Structures are given as C-alpha cells and as structure tokens.
C-alpha positions in Angstrom: 74.5 74.4 38.2 77.9 73.8 36.8 80.5 76.6 36.8 82.8 76.8 33.9 86.2 78.2 34.6 87.1 80.7 31.9 90.6 80.5 30.4 93.0 83.3 31.1 93.6 86.1 28.5 97.0 84.6 27.5 95.5 81.1 27.2 92.9 82.5 24.8 95.2 84.7 22.8 98.6 83.0 22.7 98.4 82.0 19.0 98.7 85.6 17.9 100.4 87.2 20.9 103.7 85.2 20.6 104.3 85.8 16.8 103.3 89.5 17.0 105.3 90.1 20.2 108.3 88.3 18.8 108.2 90.4 15.6 107.7 93.6 17.5 110.7 92.8 19.7 112.9 92.2 16.7 111.7 95.4 15.1 112.3 97.4 18.2 115.8 95.9 18.7 116.6 96.8 15.1 115.3 100.4 15.4 117.1 101.0 18.7 120.3 99.4 17.3 120.3 101.6 14.2 119.5 104.7 16.4 122.4 103.9 18.7 124.8 103.4 15.8 123.8 106.7 14.2 124.1 108.5 17.5 127.5 107.0 18.2 128.9 107.8 14.8 127.6 111.3 14.7 129.0 111.9 18.2 132.4 110.5 17.2 132.4 112.8 14.1 131.5 115.8 16.1 134.5 115.2 18.3 136.8 114.9 15.2 139.6 117.4 14.7 138.2 118.9 11.4 134.7 119.4 12.9 135.9 121.1 16.1 138.5 123.2 14.1 135.8 124.4 11.7 133.4 125.5 14.5 136.3 127.2 16.4 137.4 129.1 13.3 133.8 130.3 12.7 133.5 131.5 16.3 136.8 133.4 16.0 136.1 135.0 12.6 134.9 138.6 13.0 132.9 138.6 9.7 131.0 135.5 10.6 130.3 136.7 14.1 129.1 140.0 12.8 126.6 138.3 10.5 125.5 135.3 12.6 126.1 136.6 16.1 128.0 135.4 19.1 128.3 131.8 20.3 128.1 130.0 16.9 127.0 126.4 17.3 126.1 123.5 15.0 122.5 123.4 14.0 121.3 119.9 13.2 122.8 117.0 11.3 125.8 117.6 9.1 126.4 116.0 5.7 129.6 114.4 4.4 132.2 111.9 5.6 135.5 111.5 7.3 137.7 108.6 6.4 140.8 107.8 8.5 143.5 105.1 8.0 146.6 105.2 10.2 148.0 108.7 9.9 146.2 109.7 6.7 142.6 110.7 6.0 140.1 112.8 4.1 137.3 115.0 5.3 134.4 116.4 3.2 131.8 118.0 5.5 128.9 120.5 5.3 128.1 121.6 8.9 124.9 123.7 9.5 125.6 126.4 12.0 123.5 129.1 13.8 124.1 132.2 15.9 121.7 134.6 17.5 121.4 136.6 14.3 121.2 134.0 11.6 122.2 130.7 10.1 124.9 129.4 7.8 126.8 126.3 6.6 130.5 125.5 7.0 132.0 123.8 4.0 135.2 121.9 4.8 137.4 119.8 2.5 140.8 118.6 3.8 143.3 115.8 3.9 145.4 114.3 6.7 149.0 113.4 6.0 151.4 112.1 8.6 149.0 113.0 11.4 148.5 116.6 10.3 145.3 118.0 8.7 145.6 120.3 5.7 142.5 122.1 4.4 141.8 122.8 0.8 138.5 124.5 1.4 137.1 125.9 4.6 134.5 128.6 4.4 131.1 129.7 5.7 128.0 130.3 3.5 125.6 132.8 5.1 122.1 131.5 4.5 120.3 134.8 4.0 122.8 136.4 1.6 124.6 133.4 0.2 127.8 135.3 1.0 131.0 133.1 1.3 133.4 133.9 4.1 136.8 132.2 3.8 138.1 130.8 7.2 141.5 129.8 5.9 144.6 132.0 6.5 144.2 134.9 4.0 147.9 135.5 3.7 148.1 132.2 1.8 145.5 133.1 -0.8 146.7 133.5 -4.4 149.9 131.4 -3.9 
C-alpha cells in the first residue's frame, strides 16, 4: 500500500491567501493610519489655546454652571477648524460640552494677531432650552 503525503494547508491555499492577505494588510494599515491621524489632530486641537480657554470660561461662568452643573467637560467630537500661520490665525469651533445636569455647545469664533487671540463670538447654547449665555466680558458689550 502506498502512502500519499498530503500537502500542507498553505501549500494547498497559497493562490488565494497571498492576494487576500496582502489586500487586508494594506486596508488595515490605511485604517490605522487614518485613525492615528484623526486622533493626533483632534488631540492637538484640544490642546489649542482657543479650545482650552473656552472650556475654562464655561467652567468659571456662574450661569453655565447653574444650568449644566459642576465640572463641565467636552462631550464628543467638536466641529470646526483652527488655522495658524506664524503669529496669526483663525478659529471657528463648536464644542459639545456636558455637566452633571445637562449638555450644551460652546460656539467660538476668533482671530489671532501678533500672537494674541481676540474672540468675536464666544457663547454657550444650552441644549434643553436653546438659551445662549455669553462668555465674553460683558463690560465690552454694546461698544
């Protein structure tokens, strides 16, 4: 009786394993690369001066704290953009926030000149009531 040695799994399946494996590798590298880029950009934007300033103002505003609660934090992905070039720049952001009592959105529009940020709009919209609370210095309103 003659014994026939069976080929290994890879020897039997290499014609489809190599192309499929190669394509899956390229797809996974692309997905992980895009994910890392998005994570890196969003982390850099969250550390930007306008973003941190807006969150700080919301936490220090008595009206916002009364409606949303203590320890206001960002709540998910923000929308908008920040562009910087040398000592100038522009920011247009909508930052979702939450506290223990509710949720809201910070709307921020500002420009950077000679290294200093100046804000045209900076307010919180309370989600439940759609009330707008100005975070800018009220003594400058109406000028």
